[in-house]
C-alpha positions as CSV (number, residue, x, y, z in Angstrom):
1,M,79.4,122.2,-5.3
2,I,77.3,121.8,-2.2
3,A,78.4,123.9,0.8
4,S,78.9,122.0,4.0
5,T,76.5,122.9,6.7
6,A,77.9,123.3,10.2
7,H,76.0,121.6,12.9
8,P,74.7,124.2,15.4
9,S,76.4,124.0,18.7
10,F,74.1,123.6,21.8
11,P,75.2,125.0,25.2
12,R,76.1,122.5,27.8
13,P,73.9,122.4,30.8
14,A,75.4,124.4,33.6
15,R,77.0,122.4,36.5
16,A,75.4,122.7,39.8
17,A,77.4,124.9,42.1
18,R,79.2,122.9,44.9
19,P,77.7,123.5,48.3
20,P,80.1,125.5,50.6
21,A,82.3,123.3,52.8
22,P,81.1,123.0,56.3
23,P,83.0,125.1,58.7
24,E,86.0,123.5,60.3
25,R,85.1,122.3,63.7
26,A,87.6,123.4,66.2
27,A,88.5,121.2,69.1
28,P,86.8,122.3,72.4
29,G,90.3,122.7,74.1
30,Q,91.5,125.0,71.2
31,V,88.4,127.2,71.6
32,W,88.9,127.4,75.4
33,L,92.5,128.2,75.1
34,S,91.9,130.9,72.5
35,R,89.6,132.6,74.9
36,H,91.6,132.0,78.2
37,W,95.2,131.8,77.2
38,L,96.0,134.9,79.3
39,L,94.4,133.4,82.3
40,T,96.3,130.2,81.7
41,V,99.7,132.0,81.4
42,N,99.0,134.2,84.6
43,V,98.0,131.1,86.7
44,L,101.1,129.3,85.5
45,L,103.4,132.3,86.3
46,A,101.7,132.6,89.7
47,L,102.6,129.0,90.6
48,Y,106.1,129.4,89.1
49,T,106.7,132.7,91.0
50,G,105.2,131.4,94.2
51,L,107.1,128.1,94.6
52,P,110.4,129.7,95.6
53,W,108.6,131.4,98.6
54,L,107.2,127.9,99.7
55,A,110.8,126.6,100.2
56,P,111.4,128.6,103.4
57,V,107.9,127.8,104.6
58,F,108.5,124.1,104.2
59,M,111.8,124.4,106.0
60,Q,110.2,126.2,108.9
61,L,107.6,123.6,109.1
62,G,110.2,120.8,109.1
63,W,109.3,119.5,105.7
64,T,113.0,119.7,104.7
65,G,112.6,117.2,101.8
66,A,110.0,119.3,100.0
67,G,111.9,122.5,100.7
68,R,115.3,121.2,99.5
69,L,113.6,119.8,96.4
70,I,112.4,123.4,95.5
71,Y,115.9,124.7,96.2
72,L,117.3,122.1,93.8
73,I,114.9,122.8,91.1
74,Y,115.3,126.5,91.2
75,S,119.2,126.3,91.5
76,T,119.3,125.4,87.8
77,Q,117.9,128.8,87.0
78,C,119.4,131.2,89.6
79,H,122.7,131.6,91.4
80,Q,120.9,131.6,94.8
81,L,123.6,133.5,96.6
82,P,122.3,134.1,100.0
83,E,123.6,137.7,100.4
84,R,121.5,138.6,97.3
85,S,118.3,136.6,98.5
86,F,115.5,137.2,100.8
87,F,115.1,135.3,104.1
88,L,111.9,134.5,105.9
89,F,111.2,133.6,109.6
90,G,114.3,135.4,110.8
91,P,115.1,138.8,112.4
92,Q,116.2,140.3,109.0
93,L,114.9,140.1,105.5
94,M,118.4,140.2,104.0
95,Y,121.9,139.6,105.3
96,S,125.4,140.9,104.3
97,L,128.2,138.6,102.9
98,S,130.0,138.9,106.2
99,E,126.9,137.9,108.2
100,I,126.4,134.9,106.0
101,Q,130.1,133.9,106.3
102,A,129.8,134.1,110.1
103,V,127.0,131.6,110.3
104,W,128.0,129.4,107.4
105,Q,131.5,129.3,106.2
106,N,134.2,132.0,105.9
107,T,134.3,131.7,102.2
108,A,133.7,133.8,99.1
109,N,133.4,130.8,96.8
110,P,130.0,131.2,95.1
111,L,129.6,127.5,94.7
112,I,129.8,127.0,98.5
113,L,127.9,130.1,99.4
114,R,124.9,129.2,97.2
115,Q,124.4,125.9,99.2
116,F,123.5,127.8,102.3
117,V,119.6,127.8,102.7
118,G,119.5,129.3,106.1
119,N,118.8,128.0,109.7
120,A,116.3,128.3,112.5
121,E,118.3,131.4,114.0
122,I,118.4,133.7,110.9
123,G,115.6,132.2,108.9
124,W,115.4,130.4,105.6
125,K,116.3,131.6,102.2
126,V,113.8,132.2,99.4
127,A,114.8,129.8,96.5
128,W,116.0,132.4,94.2
129,S,117.6,135.9,94.2
130,D,116.1,139.3,94.7
131,R,116.6,139.9,91.0
132,M,114.7,136.9,90.0
133,V,112.0,137.8,92.4
134,S,111.6,141.2,90.9
135,L,111.7,139.9,87.3
136,F,109.1,137.2,87.7
137,T,106.8,139.1,90.1
138,G,107.0,141.9,87.5
139,L,105.9,139.5,84.8
140,L,102.9,138.3,86.8
141,A,102.0,141.9,87.7
142,A,102.4,143.0,84.1
143,G,100.3,140.1,82.9
144,L,97.5,141.0,85.3
145,L,97.6,144.6,84.2
146,Y,97.5,143.5,80.6
147,A,94.2,141.6,81.4
148,V,92.7,145.0,82.3
149,F,94.1,147.2,79.5
150,R,94.5,144.6,76.7
151,R,91.9,146.2,74.4
152,R,93.7,149.6,74.6
153,L,97.2,148.6,74.1
154,R,99.2,148.3,70.9
155,P,102.4,146.2,70.9
156,L,105.5,147.9,72.2
157,P,108.0,148.5,69.3
158,W,111.2,146.5,69.3
159,W,113.2,149.5,70.3
160,G,111.1,150.0,73.3
161,V,111.8,146.4,74.5
162,V,115.5,147.2,74.1
163,L,115.2,150.4,76.1
164,L,113.4,148.7,78.9
165,G,115.7,145.7,79.0
166,L,118.9,147.5,78.6
167,P,119.1,148.6,82.3
168,M,119.0,145.0,83.6
169,V,121.5,143.9,81.0
170,L,123.9,146.7,82.2
171,D,123.2,146.1,85.9
172,G,123.6,142.3,85.6
173,G,126.6,142.5,83.3
174,S,128.4,145.0,85.6
175,H,127.7,142.6,88.6
176,L,129.1,139.7,86.6
177,V,132.3,141.7,85.7
178,S,132.7,142.9,89.3
179,D,132.3,139.4,90.8
180,L,135.4,138.4,88.7
181,A,137.4,140.2,91.3
182,G,135.8,138.0,94.0
183,L,132.5,138.4,95.9
184,G,132.7,141.4,98.2
185,Q,135.7,142.8,96.4
186,G,134.5,144.3,93.0
187,F,133.5,147.8,92.1
188,R,129.8,146.9,92.5
189,D,130.3,145.8,96.0
190,S,131.8,149.2,97.2
191,N,130.1,151.3,94.5
192,A,132.8,154.0,95.3
193,W,132.3,155.4,91.9
194,L,128.7,156.1,92.7
195,A,129.6,157.8,96.0
196,I,132.0,160.1,94.1
197,L,129.4,161.0,91.5
198,T,126.7,161.7,94.1
199,G,129.0,163.5,96.5
200,N,128.3,160.9,99.3
201,V,124.8,162.4,99.8
202,W,123.4,159.1,101.0
203,P,124.7,157.1,103.9
204,A,127.4,154.5,103.4
205,S,125.0,151.6,103.8
206,F,123.3,152.8,100.6
207,Y,126.4,152.5,98.5
208,A,128.1,149.3,99.8
209,G,126.8,145.8,99.7
210,D,123.5,144.2,98.7
211,A,121.3,144.8,101.7
212,L,117.7,145.6,101.3
213,G,117.5,149.4,100.5
214,S,121.0,149.6,99.0
215,F,121.8,150.8,95.6
216,N,122.4,147.4,94.3
217,S,119.2,146.1,95.8
218,W,117.2,148.9,94.3
219,M,118.8,148.4,90.9
220,R,118.0,144.7,90.8
221,A,114.4,145.5,91.8
222,V,113.8,148.3,89.4
223,T,115.6,146.9,86.3
224,G,113.8,143.4,86.8
225,V,110.4,145.1,86.8
226,L,111.3,147.3,83.7
227,F,112.5,144.3,81.8
228,A,109.2,142.3,82.7
229,L,107.0,145.3,81.6
230,G,108.7,145.6,78.3
231,A,108.6,141.8,77.6
232,V,104.9,141.6,78.4
233,W,104.0,144.8,76.5
234,F,105.8,143.7,73.5
235,A,104.8,139.9,73.4
236,Y,101.3,139.6,74.8
237,P,99.5,141.6,72.1
238,Y,101.0,139.3,69.4
239,L,100.0,136.3,71.6
240,D,96.5,137.7,71.7
241,D,96.4,137.7,67.8
242,S,97.9,134.2,67.5
243,F,95.5,132.7,69.8
244,R,92.5,134.4,68.4
245,P,90.8,131.9,66.1
246,P,89.4,132.9,62.6
247,P,85.9,134.4,62.9
248,D,84.3,131.8,60.7
249,R,85.7,129.1,62.7
250,L,84.2,130.4,65.9
251,V,80.8,131.1,64.0
252,G,80.8,127.6,62.7
253,Q,81.6,126.1,66.1
254,E,78.6,128.0,67.6
255,L,76.2,126.9,64.8
256,M,77.2,123.3,65.1
257,K,76.4,123.1,68.8
């Protein structure tokens, strides 16, 4: 018997390695936005925060159409109650509810009160309330600070956002409940509870009403800024990461120029 002989196997020639894929070319707009997203956000916030202040300027100049358009746009985002708003070009920066009623209508109906934008005698109302002013001015200021300290900051943990946002929730929520009794009638209008707690150490004008320098005015200013600080400190570091393109994409972009 003749043994079968196996044919020797020959190694196949090695396949040539595939050349690496060319780096993905990012659109110029994407590269620019990845590097300047913070500038873009701050500029947009500055425009959005500044427009309500242009409404009284336009009214003072006699450009009532442009001024009322701004009031209309921002009325969808704010109650615009005049006793809780700033006034420009008048003798006072803020007015009490009774002072507004004396020059507008003797009403506590918020739907009617919010329609009052001012006049030539007392000045013209900023297009949103003092709380909105503090909140969005705080967002802009915190964004500018973030541009300076962005390399040193880590994201604020979620509980930090809650702690910084809780004061505004409590202040705004208590105002909402208080207003159910009627404007000028609720426990946040007199703040008698605070006067008792503090032993009336401050003058009556500090406790009652919404005038500039009152307890209510200070709370809206401080809580709005705290909320804005927490929001920026929490969100902007994550936005920094999301807008930062992969290193190889940027390198490829530079090599292909």
